[in-house]
C-alpha positions as CSV (number, residue, x, y, z in Angstrom):
1,M,-4.8,16.1,-5.6
2,V,-5.9,12.6,-4.6
3,F,-2.9,11.0,-6.5
4,T,-0.5,13.6,-5.1
5,A,-1.8,13.1,-1.6
6,Q,-1.0,9.4,-1.8
7,L,2.5,10.1,-3.1
8,A,3.1,12.7,-0.4
9,G,2.3,10.1,2.3
10,G,4.9,7.8,0.8
11,V,7.5,10.6,0.7
12,A,6.8,11.7,4.2
13,I,7.1,8.2,5.7
14,S,10.1,6.8,3.8
15,I,12.9,7.9,6.3
16,P,10.8,7.3,9.4
17,A,9.9,3.8,8.1
18,G,13.6,3.0,7.9
19,Y,14.1,4.1,11.5
20,A,10.9,2.2,12.6
21,I,12.2,-1.0,10.9
22,D,15.5,-0.7,12.9
23,R,13.7,0.1,16.2
24,F,10.6,-2.3,16.0
25,G,11.8,-5.0,13.6
26,R,11.2,-5.9,10.0
27,R,8.2,-8.1,10.6
28,Q,6.2,-5.5,12.6
29,I,6.6,-2.9,9.9
30,L,6.0,-5.5,7.2
31,R,2.7,-6.3,8.8
32,A,1.8,-2.7,9.7
33,G,2.2,-1.4,6.1
34,P,-0.7,-3.5,4.5
35,L,-2.8,-3.1,7.6
36,I,-2.5,0.7,7.5
37,T,-3.1,0.6,3.7
38,A,-6.2,-1.5,4.1
39,A,-7.6,0.7,6.9
40,S,-7.2,3.8,4.7
41,L,-8.9,2.0,1.8
42,F,-11.8,1.0,3.9
43,L,-12.1,4.6,5.2
44,T,-11.8,5.9,1.6
45,A,-14.6,3.6,0.5
46,F,-17.0,5.1,2.9
47,A,-15.9,8.8,2.6
48,T,-18.9,10.9,1.8
49,G,-19.1,13.4,-1.1
50,D,-18.8,16.4,1.2
51,S,-15.6,15.2,2.9
52,F,-12.9,15.8,0.2
53,G,-10.4,16.9,2.9
54,L,-10.9,13.6,4.7
55,L,-10.5,11.8,1.4
56,L,-7.1,13.5,1.0
57,V,-6.1,12.5,4.6
58,Y,-7.1,8.9,3.9
59,R,-5.0,8.8,0.7
60,V,-2.0,10.3,2.6
61,I,-2.3,7.5,5.2
62,G,-2.7,4.9,2.4
63,G,0.5,6.2,0.7
64,A,2.4,6.0,4.0
65,G,1.2,2.4,4.5
66,Q,2.2,1.4,1.0
67,Q,5.7,2.9,1.4
68,M,6.1,1.2,4.8
69,W,5.4,-2.1,3.1
70,M,7.8,-1.3,0.2
71,V,10.7,-0.3,2.4
72,S,10.2,-3.3,4.8
73,R,10.1,-5.7,1.8
74,L,13.3,-4.3,0.4
75,T,14.9,-4.5,3.8
76,V,13.9,-8.1,4.3
77,I,15.3,-9.0,0.8
78,A,18.5,-7.1,1.4
79,D,19.0,-9.0,4.8
80,T,18.0,-12.5,3.7
81,G,18.3,-12.6,-0.1
82,G,21.9,-13.8,-0.3
83,S,23.2,-14.1,-3.8
84,S,19.6,-14.0,-5.3
85,R,18.8,-10.5,-4.0
86,A,18.7,-8.9,-7.4
87,R,16.4,-11.5,-8.8
88,Q,14.1,-11.3,-5.8
89,I,13.9,-7.5,-6.0
90,T,13.3,-7.6,-9.8
91,Q,10.5,-10.2,-9.3
92,M,9.0,-8.0,-6.5
93,F,8.9,-4.9,-8.7
94,G,7.6,-6.9,-11.7
95,V,4.7,-8.3,-9.7
96,Q,4.0,-4.8,-8.3
97,R,4.0,-3.3,-11.8
98,A,1.6,-6.0,-13.1
99,G,-0.7,-5.2,-10.2
100,M,-0.5,-1.5,-10.9
101,L,-1.5,-2.3,-14.5
102,V,-4.3,-4.8,-13.9
103,G,-5.6,-3.4,-10.6
104,P,-7.2,-0.2,-12.0
105,L,-8.8,-2.3,-14.7
106,I,-10.4,-4.6,-12.3
107,G,-11.3,-1.7,-9.9
108,G,-12.8,0.2,-12.8
109,F,-15.0,-2.7,-13.8
110,A,-16.1,-3.3,-10.2
111,A,-16.8,0.4,-9.7
112,T,-18.9,0.4,-13.0
113,L,-20.8,-2.7,-12.0
114,W,-21.3,-2.3,-8.3
115,G,-20.2,1.3,-7.3
116,A,-16.9,2.9,-6.3
117,T,-17.3,1.7,-2.7
118,V,-16.9,-1.9,-3.8
119,A,-13.6,-1.1,-5.7
120,F,-12.0,0.3,-2.6
121,V,-13.3,-2.5,-0.4
122,M,-11.8,-5.0,-2.8
123,H,-8.5,-3.2,-2.8
124,G,-8.5,-3.2,1.0
125,A,-9.3,-6.9,1.1
126,V,-6.3,-7.6,-1.2
127,A,-4.1,-5.5,1.0
128,L,-5.2,-7.6,4.0
129,I,-4.5,-10.8,2.1
130,G,-0.9,-9.5,1.6
131,V,-0.4,-9.8,5.4
132,I,-1.1,-13.5,5.5
133,P,2.2,-14.8,4.1
């Protein structure tokens, strides 16, 4: 349910994110996605054992934030990529897949050594770092 909740958040926000990009601009949504994702991760880190429903809500919000970031990055590349769009999109997805492969490994080690809360806080911090560029 936790994984499905995250995917559901992404599905639910895909079309509204496109409209938001057109209405508010690419940069605003490009910044909002990681910020929303980081907020949901910090909330997830401190969700108590008796709040499974809240955990699902936080994961839906996180999935929505991740999808907002994805759609806005693709939009920026499509608008500004010129003749190198395909290469930029391929590189973007390659780095994303590498992160999806290595991230759980690092998070698993962090959770084993310091507790599950630390893994989510680390993930939230990385999401915030993504806003800097």
